[in-house]
PDB file of N, CA, C and O in Angstrom:
ATOM      1  N   LEU A   1     139.871 126.408 -34.045  1.00  0.00           N
ATOM      2  CA  LEU A   1     140.265 127.666 -33.715  1.00  0.00           C
ATOM      3  C   LEU A   1     138.548 128.037 -33.841  1.00  0.00           C
ATOM      4  O   LEU A   1     137.637 127.973 -34.666  1.00  0.00           O
ATOM      5  N   ALA A   2     138.776 128.424 -32.552  1.00  0.00           N
ATOM      6  CA  ALA A   2     136.710 129.038 -32.232  1.00  0.00           C
ATOM      7  C   ALA A   2     137.184 130.486 -32.693  1.00  0.00           C
ATOM      8  O   ALA A   2     138.146 131.121 -32.261  1.00  0.00           O
ATOM      9  N   GLY A   3     136.107 130.917 -33.857  1.00  0.00           N
ATOM     10  CA  GLY A   3     135.644 132.351 -34.021  1.00  0.00           C
ATOM     11  C   GLY A   3     136.873 132.892 -35.064  1.00  0.00           C
ATOM     12  O   GLY A   3     137.032 134.112 -35.069  1.00  0.00           O
ATOM     13  N   PHE A   4     137.674 132.161 -35.866  1.00  0.00           N
ATOM     14  CA  PHE A   4     138.658 132.260 -36.425  1.00  0.00           C
ATOM     15  C   PHE A   4     138.325 132.262 -37.934  1.00  0.00           C
ATOM     16  O   PHE A   4     137.516 131.464 -38.406  1.00  0.00           O
ATOM     17  N   ASP A   5     139.063 133.310 -38.773  1.00  0.00           N
ATOM     18  CA  ASP A   5     138.114 133.853 -39.825  1.00  0.00           C
ATOM     19  C   ASP A   5     139.402 133.433 -40.591  1.00  0.00           C
ATOM     20  O   ASP A   5     140.398 134.001 -40.143  1.00  0.00           O
ATOM     21  N   PRO A   6     139.631 132.633 -41.573  1.00  0.00           N
ATOM     22  CA  PRO A   6     140.585 132.856 -42.728  1.00  0.00           C
ATOM     23  C   PRO A   6     140.969 133.925 -43.593  1.00  0.00           C
ATOM     24  O   PRO A   6     142.023 134.264 -44.131  1.00  0.00           O
ATOM     25  N   TYR A   7     139.776 134.363 -43.564  1.00  0.00           N
ATOM     26  CA  TYR A   7     140.157 135.143 -45.203  1.00  0.00           C
ATOM     27  C   TYR A   7     140.091 136.932 -44.465  1.00  0.00           C
ATOM     28  O   TYR A   7     140.368 137.989 -45.033  1.00  0.00           O
ATOM     29  N   ILE A   8     139.711 136.743 -43.315  1.00  0.00           N
ATOM     30  CA  ILE A   8     140.701 138.224 -42.756  1.00  0.00           C
ATOM     31  C   ILE A   8     141.962 137.841 -42.426  1.00  0.00           C
ATOM     32  O   ILE A   8     142.675 138.835 -42.290  1.00  0.00           O
ATOM     33  N   TYR A   9     142.793 136.366 -42.155  1.00  0.00           N
ATOM     34  CA  TYR A   9     144.041 136.530 -42.332  1.00  0.00           C
ATOM     35  C   TYR A   9     144.276 136.386 -42.847  1.00  0.00           C
ATOM     36  O   TYR A   9     145.481 136.139 -42.796  1.00  0.00           O
ATOM     37  N   LEU A  10     143.436 136.253 -44.546  1.00  0.00           N
ATOM     38  CA  LEU A  10     144.583 136.470 -45.247  1.00  0.00           C
ATOM     39  C   LEU A  10     144.830 137.363 -45.776  1.00  0.00           C
ATOM     40  O   LEU A  10     145.962 137.525 -46.232  1.00  0.00           O
ATOM     41  N   ARG A  11     143.320 138.778 -45.983  1.00  0.00           N
ATOM     42  CA  ARG A  11     143.747 139.823 -46.092  1.00  0.00           C
ATOM     43  C   ARG A  11     144.346 140.657 -45.045  1.00  0.00           C
ATOM     44  O   ARG A  11     144.721 141.800 -45.304  1.00  0.00           O
ATOM     45  N   ASP A  12     144.437 140.233 -44.077  1.00  0.00           N
ATOM     46  CA  ASP A  12     145.698 141.237 -43.211  1.00  0.00           C
ATOM     47  C   ASP A  12     146.990 140.634 -43.698  1.00  0.00           C
ATOM     48  O   ASP A  12     147.925 141.407 -43.486  1.00  0.00           O
ATOM     49  N   LEU A  13     147.408 139.344 -44.366  1.00  0.00           N
ATOM     50  CA  LEU A  13     148.251 138.769 -43.881  1.00  0.00           C
ATOM     51  C   LEU A  13     148.976 139.911 -45.806  1.00  0.00           C
ATOM     52  O   LEU A  13     149.881 140.743 -45.743  1.00  0.00           O
ATOM     53  N   PHE A  14     148.256 139.552 -47.113  1.00  0.00           N
ATOM     54  CA  PHE A  14     148.006 140.829 -48.299  1.00  0.00           C
ATOM     55  C   PHE A  14     148.682 141.854 -47.765  1.00  0.00           C
ATOM     56  O   PHE A  14     149.828 142.186 -48.070  1.00  0.00           O
ATOM     57  N   ASN A  15     147.903 142.421 -46.876  1.00  0.00           N
ATOM     58  CA  ASN A  15     148.008 143.874 -46.404  1.00  0.00           C
ATOM     59  C   ASN A  15     149.382 144.205 -46.046  1.00  0.00           C
ATOM     60  O   ASN A  15     150.092 145.022 -46.632  1.00  0.00           O
ATOM     61  N   SER A  16     149.658 143.584 -45.150  1.00  0.00           N
ATOM     62  CA  SER A  16     151.206 142.920 -44.491  1.00  0.00           C
ATOM     63  C   SER A  16     152.282 143.668 -45.454  1.00  0.00           C
ATOM     64  O   SER A  16     153.046 144.611 -45.246  1.00  0.00           O
ATOM     65  N   TRP A  17     151.964 142.663 -46.866  1.00  0.00           N
ATOM     66  CA  TRP A  17     152.850 141.943 -47.721  1.00  0.00           C
ATOM     67  C   TRP A  17     153.366 143.644 -48.692  1.00  0.00           C
ATOM     68  O   TRP A  17     154.455 144.202 -48.827  1.00  0.00           O
ATOM     69  N   GLU A  18     151.926 143.988 -49.195  1.00  0.00           N
ATOM     70  CA  GLU A  18     151.724 145.557 -49.709  1.00  0.00           C
ATOM     71  C   GLU A  18     152.690 146.465 -48.798  1.00  0.00           C
ATOM     72  O   GLU A  18     153.526 147.224 -49.290  1.00  0.00           O
ATOM     73  N   THR A  19     152.461 146.284 -47.251  1.00  0.00           N
ATOM     74  CA  THR A  19     153.326 147.709 -46.686  1.00  0.00           C
ATOM     75  C   THR A  19     154.838 147.019 -46.692  1.00  0.00           C
ATOM     76  O   THR A  19     155.804 147.750 -46.906  1.00  0.00           O
ATOM     77  N   LYS A  20     155.008 145.735 -46.477  1.00  0.00           N
ATOM     78  CA  LYS A  20     156.473 145.318 -45.872  1.00  0.00           C
ATOM     79  C   LYS A  20     156.119 144.392 -47.058  1.00  0.00           C
ATOM     80  O   LYS A  20     155.067 143.766 -46.933  1.00  0.00           O
ATOM     81  N   PRO A  21     156.782 144.221 -48.104  1.00  0.00           N
ATOM     82  CA  PRO A  21     156.658 142.934 -48.947  1.00  0.00           C
ATOM     83  C   PRO A  21     157.681 141.644 -48.638  1.00  0.00           C
ATOM     84  O   PRO A  21     158.831 141.936 -48.310  1.00  0.00           O
ATOM     85  N   ARG A  22     157.409 140.600 -48.706  1.00  0.00           N
ATOM     86  CA  ARG A  22     158.828 139.705 -48.421  1.00  0.00           C
ATOM     87  C   ARG A  22     157.703 138.312 -48.392  1.00  0.00           C
ATOM     88  O   ARG A  22     156.486 138.282 -48.578  1.00  0.00           O
ATOM     89  N   THR A  23     158.900 136.980 -48.011  1.00  0.00           N
ATOM     90  CA  THR A  23     158.139 135.601 -48.771  1.00  0.00           C
ATOM     91  C   THR A  23     158.028 135.119 -47.821  1.00  0.00           C
ATOM     92  O   THR A  23     158.628 135.527 -46.826  1.00  0.00           O
ATOM     93  N   LEU A  24     157.297 134.183 -47.807  1.00  0.00           N
ATOM     94  CA  LEU A  24     157.187 133.707 -47.120  1.00  0.00           C
ATOM     95  C   LEU A  24     158.145 132.696 -45.937  1.00  0.00           C
ATOM     96  O   LEU A  24     158.760 131.679 -46.257  1.00  0.00           O
ATOM     97  N   SER A  25     158.087 133.149 -44.850  1.00  0.00           N
ATOM     98  CA  SER A  25     158.982 132.946 -43.848  1.00  0.00           C
ATOM     99  C   SER A  25     158.424 131.138 -42.135  1.00  0.00           C
ATOM    100  O   SER A  25     157.473 130.882 -41.395  1.00  0.00           O
ATOM    101  N   THR A  26     159.894 130.495 -42.477  1.00  0.00           N
ATOM    102  CA  THR A  26     159.076 129.503 -41.816  1.00  0.00           C
ATOM    103  C   THR A  26     157.724 129.980 -40.109  1.00  0.00           C
ATOM    104  O   THR A  26     156.718 129.480 -39.606  1.00  0.00           O
ATOM    105  N   LYS A  27     158.538 131.084 -39.891  1.00  0.00           N
ATOM    106  CA  LYS A  27     157.486 131.225 -38.616  1.00  0.00           C
ATOM    107  C   LYS A  27     156.280 131.580 -39.044  1.00  0.00           C
ATOM    108  O   LYS A  27     155.569 132.038 -38.149  1.00  0.00           O
ATOM    109  N   ASP A  28     155.745 131.521 -40.225  1.00  0.00           N
ATOM    110  CA  ASP A  28     154.642 131.878 -41.484  1.00  0.00           C
ATOM    111  C   ASP A  28     153.808 130.354 -41.444  1.00  0.00           C
ATOM    112  O   ASP A  28     152.581 130.416 -41.528  1.00  0.00           O
ATOM    113  N   LEU A  29     154.406 129.092 -41.327  1.00  0.00           N
ATOM    114  CA  LEU A  29     153.988 128.002 -41.546  1.00  0.00           C
ATOM    115  C   LEU A  29     153.265 127.199 -40.446  1.00  0.00           C
ATOM    116  O   LEU A  29     152.728 126.120 -40.702  1.00  0.00           O
ATOM    117  N   PRO A  30     153.262 127.618 -39.510  1.00  0.00           N
ATOM    118  CA  PRO A  30     152.507 127.379 -38.532  1.00  0.00           C
ATOM    119  C   PRO A  30     150.921 127.874 -38.829  1.00  0.00           C
ATOM    120  O   PRO A  30     149.871 127.232 -38.828  1.00  0.00           O
ATOM    121  N   GLN A  31     151.107 128.788 -38.993  1.00  0.00           N
ATOM    122  CA  GLN A  31     150.017 129.326 -38.902  1.00  0.00           C
ATOM    123  C   GLN A  31     148.633 129.308 -39.789  1.00  0.00           C
ATOM    124  O   GLN A  31     147.442 129.366 -39.481  1.00  0.00           O
ATOM    125  N   ILE A  32     149.416 129.191 -41.165  1.00  0.00           N
ATOM    126  CA  ILE A  32     148.925 128.812 -42.387  1.00  0.00           C
ATOM    127  C   ILE A  32     148.241 127.829 -41.924  1.00  0.00           C
ATOM    128  O   ILE A  32     147.029 127.953 -41.744  1.00  0.00           O
ATOM    129  N   GLY A  33     149.232 126.099 -41.513  1.00  0.00           N
ATOM    130  CA  GLY A  33     148.613 124.896 -41.245  1.00  0.00           C
ATOM    131  C   GLY A  33     147.726 125.070 -40.470  1.00  0.00           C
ATOM    132  O   GLY A  33     146.946 124.126 -40.593  1.00  0.00           O
ATOM    133  N   ALA A  34     147.219 126.109 -39.340  1.00  0.00           N
ATOM    134  CA  ALA A  34     146.381 126.197 -38.467  1.00  0.00           C
ATOM    135  C   ALA A  34     145.255 126.461 -39.475  1.00  0.00           C
ATOM    136  O   ALA A  34     144.171 126.062 -39.049  1.00  0.00           O
ATOM    137  N   ILE A  35     145.212 126.949 -40.535  1.00  0.00           N
ATOM    138  CA  ILE A  35     144.263 127.245 -41.570  1.00  0.00           C
ATOM    139  C   ILE A  35     143.723 125.320 -42.185  1.00  0.00           C
ATOM    140  O   ILE A  35     142.671 124.688 -42.084  1.00  0.00           O
ATOM    141  N   CYS A  36     144.698 125.090 -42.617  1.00  0.00           N
ATOM    142  CA  CYS A  36     143.820 124.185 -43.055  1.00  0.00           C
ATOM    143  C   CYS A  36     144.176 122.430 -42.105  1.00  0.00           C
ATOM    144  O   CYS A  36     144.190 121.356 -42.706  1.00  0.00           O
ATOM    145  N   VAL A  37     144.375 122.548 -40.877  1.00  0.00           N
ATOM    146  CA  VAL A  37     143.878 122.092 -39.971  1.00  0.00           C
ATOM    147  C   VAL A  37     142.599 121.671 -39.871  1.00  0.00           C
ATOM    148  O   VAL A  37     142.188 121.190 -38.815  1.00  0.00           O
TER     149      VAL A  37
END
C-alpha cells in the first residue's frame, strides 16, 4: 500500500479508542493484516 504509514494509522486508531473505547472487531482485522503483509 503505497504511502501508507502504519504509525499514523495506529495513532489515529488509539485516538479513536480514547474517544470511543472498544475492543478489536472483525472488521479491524483485515486492516491490521494489511500492515503486516
